C-alpha positions in Angstrom: 62.1 43.4 -23.3 63.3 46.7 -22.1 66.6 47.2 -20.3 64.9 47.7 -17.0 62.7 44.7 -17.2 65.3 42.0 -16.2 66.2 43.9 -13.1 62.5 44.5 -12.3 61.9 40.8 -12.5 64.8 39.9 -10.3 63.9 42.5 -7.7 60.2 41.3 -7.9 61.3 37.8 -7.2 63.4 39.0 -4.2 60.5 41.0 -2.9 58.2 38.0 -3.3 60.5 35.8 -1.2 60.8 38.4 1.5 57.0 38.9 1.7 56.2 35.2 1.6 58.9 34.2 4.1 56.8 34.8 7.3 53.8 33.1 5.7 55.8 29.9 5.1 56.8 30.0 8.8 53.2 30.5 9.8 52.1 27.5 7.6 54.7 25.3 9.2 53.7 26.3 12.7 50.0 25.6 11.9 50.8 22.2 10.4 52.9 21.3 13.5 50.0 22.3 15.7 47.5 20.2 13.8 49.9 17.2 13.8 50.2 17.6 17.6 46.4 17.9 18.1 46.6 21.6 18.9 44.7 24.5 17.4 47.8 26.7 17.1 48.1 30.3 16.0 46.9 31.5 12.6 49.2 31.4 9.6 49.5 35.2 9.7 50.9 35.3 13.3 54.5 35.8 12.1 53.4 39.1 10.4 51.8 40.2 13.6 54.9 39.4 15.6 57.0 41.4 13.1 54.7 44.4 13.3 54.9 44.2 17.1 58.7 44.3 17.0 58.6 47.5 14.8 56.6 49.3 17.5 58.9 48.4 20.3 61.9 50.4 21.5 65.5 49.3 21.4 67.4 48.2 24.5 71.1 47.7 24.0 73.8 46.2 26.4 76.4 48.7 27.7 79.1 46.4 26.4 77.8 46.5 22.8 79.6 48.7 20.3 78.4 50.7 17.4 78.8 47.8 15.0 76.2 45.9 17.0 73.4 48.3 15.8 74.4 47.8 12.2 74.4 44.0 12.3 70.7 43.5 11.9 70.5 45.7 8.8 73.5 44.0 7.3 72.2 40.5 7.9 68.9 41.4 6.3 70.6 43.0 3.3 72.8 39.9 2.8 69.8 37.6 3.0 67.9 39.8 0.5 70.9 39.7 -1.8 70.8 35.9 -1.7 67.0 36.0 -2.4 67.7 38.0 -5.6 69.9 35.2 -7.0 67.6 32.2 -6.8 65.1 31.6 -9.7 61.5 31.5 -8.6 59.2 32.5 -11.5 61.4 32.2 -14.5 64.4 30.2 -15.7 66.2 30.3 -19.1 65.3 27.5 -21.5 68.6 25.7 -21.4 72.1 25.9 -20.0 74.3 28.3 -21.9 71.5 30.4 -23.2 71.4 34.1 -22.4 69.3 34.6 -19.3 67.2 37.8 -19.3 67.4 37.8 -15.5 70.6 39.0 -13.8 70.8 35.8 -11.7 74.0 35.0 -10.0 75.5 31.5 -9.4 74.9 29.1 -6.6 78.3 29.7 -5.0 77.6 33.4 -4.7 74.2 32.6 -3.1 75.8 30.4 -0.5 78.4 33.1 0.1 75.6 35.6 0.9 74.0 33.2 3.3 77.3 32.4 5.0 77.9 36.2 5.4 74.6 36.6 7.1 75.4 33.8 9.5 78.9 35.3 10.2 77.5 38.7 10.9 74.8 37.3 13.2 77.5 35.5 15.2 79.7 38.6 15.3 76.8 40.7 16.6 76.2 38.1 19.4 79.8 38.2 20.4 80.0 42.0 20.3 77.2 42.2 22.9 79.4 40.4 25.4 76.6 38.1 26.7 77.3 34.6 27.8 74.4 32.9 26.0 75.0 35.0 22.9 78.6 33.8 22.7 77.5 30.2 23.4 74.9 30.4 20.6 77.5 31.9 18.2 80.0 29.2 19.0 77.5 26.5 18.3 76.2 28.1 15.2 79.7 28.3 13.7 80.3 24.7 14.6 77.2 23.7 12.7 78.3 26.0 9.8 81.5 24.1 9.4 79.5 20.9 8.9 76.8 22.3 6.7 78.5 24.7 4.2 80.9 22.2 2.7 78.1 19.8 2.1 76.0 22.5 0.4 79.0 23.1 -1.9 79.1 19.4 -2.7 75.4 19.3 -3.5 75.8 22.3 -5.8 78.8 20.7 -7.6 76.9 17.4 -8.1 74.2 19.3 -10.0 76.5 21.7 -11.7 78.4 18.8 -13.3 75.3 17.9 -15.3 74.3 21.5 -16.3 77.9 22.6 -17.0 77.5 25.8 -15.0 76.9 27.1 -11.5 74.4 29.7 -12.7 71.1 28.9 -10.9 68.9 30.1 -13.7 70.8 28.0 -16.3 70.8 25.0 -14.0 67.0 25.2 -13.5 66.5 25.7 -17.2 68.7 22.8 -18.1 67.2 20.4 -15.6 63.7 21.3 -16.7 64.5 19.8 -20.1 65.6 16.4 -18.6 62.5 15.5 -16.7 62.3 11.8 -15.9 66.1 11.3 -15.8 66.3 11.3 -12.0 69.1 8.8 -11.2 71.0 7.6 -8.1 73.2 10.7 -7.9 70.2 13.0 -7.9 68.5 10.9 -5.2 71.6 11.0 -3.0 72.1 14.8 -3.6 68.4 15.4 -2.8 68.6 13.4 0.4 71.7 15.4 1.5 69.9 18.7 0.6 66.9 17.7 2.7 69.2 17.0 5.7 70.8 20.4 5.2 67.3 22.0 4.9 66.7 21.1 8.5 70.0 22.5 9.6 69.9 25.7 7.5 66.4 26.6 8.7 67.2 25.9 12.3 64.7 23.1 12.9 64.4 19.9 14.8 66.5 17.7 15.1 69.3 20.2 14.7 67.7 23.2 16.5 64.4 24.0 18.0 62.9 27.3 16.7 60.3 27.4 19.4 62.5 26.9 22.5 63.1 29.5 25.2 65.7 27.5 27.1 69.0 29.3 26.7 71.2 26.2 27.2 69.8 24.5 24.1 69.4 27.4 21.7 71.6 27.8 18.7 70.2 30.5 16.4 67.8 32.0 18.9 70.7 32.3 21.4 72.4 34.8 19.1 69.3 37.1 19.1 68.9 37.5 22.8 70.6 40.9 23.0 68.6 42.4 20.1 65.3 44.1 20.4 62.8 46.4 18.6 63.5 47.2 14.9 66.9 45.4 15.1 65.2 42.1 16.2 62.6 42.7 13.4 65.4 42.7 10.8 67.0 39.5 12.2 63.7 37.7 12.4 62.6 38.8 8.9 66.1 37.7 7.7 65.5 34.2 9.2 62.1 33.9 7.6 63.6 35.0 4.3 66.6 32.6 4.6 64.2 29.7 5.2 62.2 30.3 2.0 65.5 31.0 0.0 66.8 27.6 1.0 63.5 26.0 0.0 63.7 27.8 -3.4 67.3 26.6 -3.8 66.1 23.0 -3.3 63.4 23.5 -5.9 65.8 25.1 -8.4 68.3 22.2 -8.0 65.9 19.2 -7.9 62.4 20.3 -8.7 63.0 22.8 -11.5 59.7 23.1 -13.2 60.0 26.8 -13.8 58.6 28.5 -16.9 61.0 29.7 -19.6 58.8 32.7 -20.6 58.2 36.0 -18.9 54.7 36.3 -20.2 52.1 37.2 -17.5 50.4 33.9 -17.7 53.7 32.0 -17.5 54.8 34.0 -14.5 51.4 33.3 -12.8 51.9 29.6 -13.6 55.4 29.6 -12.2 54.1 31.3 -9.0 51.5 28.6 -8.5 54.1 25.8 -9.1 56.4 27.5 -6.6 53.7 27.8 -4.0 52.8 24.1 -4.4 56.4 22.9 -4.1 57.0 25.2 -1.1 53.9 23.7 0.6 55.3 20.2 0.1 58.6 21.2 1.7 56.7 22.9 4.5 54.8 19.7 5.2 58.1 17.8 5.2 59.5 20.1 7.8 56.4 19.9 9.9 56.3 16.1 9.8 60.0 15.8 10.8 59.6 18.3 13.7 56.5 16.5 14.9 58.1 13.0 14.7 61.6 13.5 16.2 63.1 15.1 19.2 66.0 17.5 19.2 69.4 15.8 19.1 72.1 16.5 21.6 74.6 19.0 20.3 77.4 16.4 20.3 75.3 14.1 18.2 74.9 16.7 15.4 78.1 15.7 13.6 76.8 12.2 13.2 73.5 13.4 11.8 75.0 16.0 9.4 77.7 13.4 8.4 75.0 11.4 6.8 74.3 14.4 4.5 78.1 14.8 3.8 78.4 11.1 2.8 75.3 11.3 0.5 76.6 14.5 -1.2 80.1 13.0 -1.6 78.7 9.8 -3.2 76.5 12.0 -5.5 79.6 13.9 -6.7 81.6 10.7 -7.1 78.9 9.0 -9.1 78.7 12.0 -11.4 82.4 11.9 -12.1 82.6 8.2 -12.8 
């Protein structure tokens, strides 16, 4: 392999996640509509919405500073950086082997996602709007409940692989198929709970709501418009598929260990199938439950914390 090939593969995986992010959202919306006996919009509707935002002008509050205009680009950049770290089409054959992809570790990926969340909240506060500040406060409260649990889930899997490098973790776990024990089940359950929170979906948040008093993530976007809102919406689509890819890398790591064209195509097909399964899971949960009151969220997310903590404890026994 040439020196430029590893970077080309990593950037290609990042571009793939960015391009497929809106499609995954469209599929989830279509599945929800069918489960609720509605026709619903087409699965390509998120792409049309993004195109419409690019053609609109920008309206900015008088109280917003110059940093407010830079927030959407910075949020999208941090999310794309996280997308470059997760293995999608390729994973090294075993932990400790030299990975031809410049993949980072899971802790760095969680850091990029946390940075995007922080910048979004700062942008909402900088605009000076009441609902933006309310949404930022609620989002940071949820973050304090979600991010430690994500770290526990990563640690529970890293103990087995002996590393926090996502490529090495996926490669190692691919070799131990069939050895899915109680710690793995607990960690997977915690990750599925966190998937609902990180993607801003029911019962934690409602991505389709327009009621300001109940919005979390959407409340922070009220002051943005035009290309800036395009960047934030695209970043949200990308974050959703990145978290799905993280679930797959940690618990469903059937990823080819070869960079041959046929192996990459096979890896893409496997990734698409697993992503569809997770999309069906999100659609089923959103169609079966109502949004929780905000003060009930600690109890719901506490279930994920307990499961992740037990997974780590059983690993260390």
